[in-house]
C-alpha positions as CSV (number, residue, x, y, z in Angstrom):
1,M,0.0,0.0,0.0
2,D,2.8,2.5,0.8
3,E,4.2,2.0,-2.6
4,A,0.9,3.0,-4.2
5,I,0.8,6.4,-2.4
6,N,4.3,7.2,-3.7
7,I,2.7,7.7,-7.1
8,F,0.8,10.7,-5.7
9,G,3.6,11.9,-3.5
10,T,4.2,15.3,-5.0
11,S,2.0,18.3,-5.3
12,K,3.3,18.8,-8.8
13,N,1.4,15.6,-10.0
14,V,-1.5,17.0,-12.0
15,N,-2.9,13.5,-12.8
16,L,-4.6,12.8,-9.5
17,P,-7.8,10.9,-9.6
18,D,-11.0,12.6,-8.5
19,I,-12.0,9.6,-6.4
20,F,-10.4,6.5,-5.0
21,A,-12.6,3.4,-4.7
22,L,-11.1,1.1,-2.1
23,A,-12.3,-2.5,-1.9
24,M,-12.2,-3.6,1.8
25,G,-12.2,-7.4,1.8
26,K,-12.3,-9.6,4.9
27,H,-8.5,-10.0,5.0
28,E,-7.4,-6.5,3.9
29,Q,-9.4,-4.4,6.4
30,E,-6.5,-3.1,8.4
31,K,-4.4,-2.4,5.2
32,I,-7.3,-0.5,3.6
33,L,-7.8,1.6,6.8
34,H,-4.0,2.3,6.8
35,F,-4.1,3.3,3.1
36,L,-7.2,5.5,3.8
37,A,-5.3,7.3,6.6
38,T,-2.3,7.7,4.2
39,L,-4.5,9.2,1.5
40,K,-6.1,11.7,3.9
41,S,-2.8,12.7,5.5
42,N,-1.0,13.3,2.2
43,T,-1.1,16.9,1.0
44,S,-1.6,15.8,-2.7
45,T,-4.5,13.4,-2.1
46,R,-6.3,14.6,1.0
47,H,-9.0,16.4,-1.1
48,C,-9.7,13.4,-3.3
49,A,-13.0,11.7,-2.6
50,V,-12.8,8.1,-1.2
51,L,-15.5,5.4,-1.6
52,V,-15.0,2.3,0.5
53,V,-16.6,-0.9,-0.7
54,Q,-16.9,-3.6,1.9
55,T,-17.1,-7.2,0.6
56,H,-18.0,-8.4,4.1
57,K,-20.2,-6.1,6.1
58,N,-18.7,-4.8,9.3
59,Q,-20.5,-1.9,10.8
60,V,-17.6,-1.0,13.2
61,L,-15.0,-0.9,10.4
62,G,-17.4,0.9,8.1
63,A,-18.0,3.6,10.7
64,Q,-14.2,3.8,11.3
65,A,-13.6,4.3,7.6
66,L,-16.1,7.2,7.5
67,D,-14.6,8.7,10.7
68,M,-11.2,8.6,9.0
69,G,-12.4,10.6,6.1
70,A,-14.1,8.2,3.6
71,N,-16.8,10.1,1.7
72,D,-19.1,7.2,1.2
73,L,-19.4,3.5,2.1
74,M,-21.0,0.6,0.3
75,Q,-21.7,-2.0,3.0
76,Y,-23.0,-4.8,0.8
77,G,-20.2,-5.2,-1.8
78,F,-20.0,-3.9,-5.3
79,Q,-23.4,-2.8,-6.7
80,P,-23.2,-0.9,-10.0
81,A,-26.4,1.2,-9.5
82,E,-25.4,2.2,-5.9
83,M,-21.9,3.0,-7.1
84,A,-23.2,5.2,-9.9
85,C,-25.3,7.1,-7.4
86,A,-22.3,7.6,-5.1
87,L,-20.0,8.7,-8.0
88,I,-22.3,10.9,-10.1
89,P,-23.4,14.1,-8.5
90,S,-27.1,14.8,-8.5
C-alpha cells in the first residue's frame, strides 16, 4: 500500500484521480484503513474523494472508515447502481 501512495507523493502531480474506490475485503481491512489514513494525510491526495466498498459487512470498520475521512461507504459489496449514485453528483 505504501508504494501506491508514492505515485501521488508530489503536489506537482496533476494527474490525481477525483476519487479512490477502495475494496475492503475480509483479509485486507487493516491495510485499507491504513491506506485511507495515508491518503487523507498526504497533501496531494487529502482532497480526493474516497469510496470504500466492503465485501464483508462490518459496521464497526465501516464507521471507522467514515470517521477517518471516507466520503461514502458501500456495505453490501459492489453494486453498480449504488456506485453510480455515489460517484455521479445529482
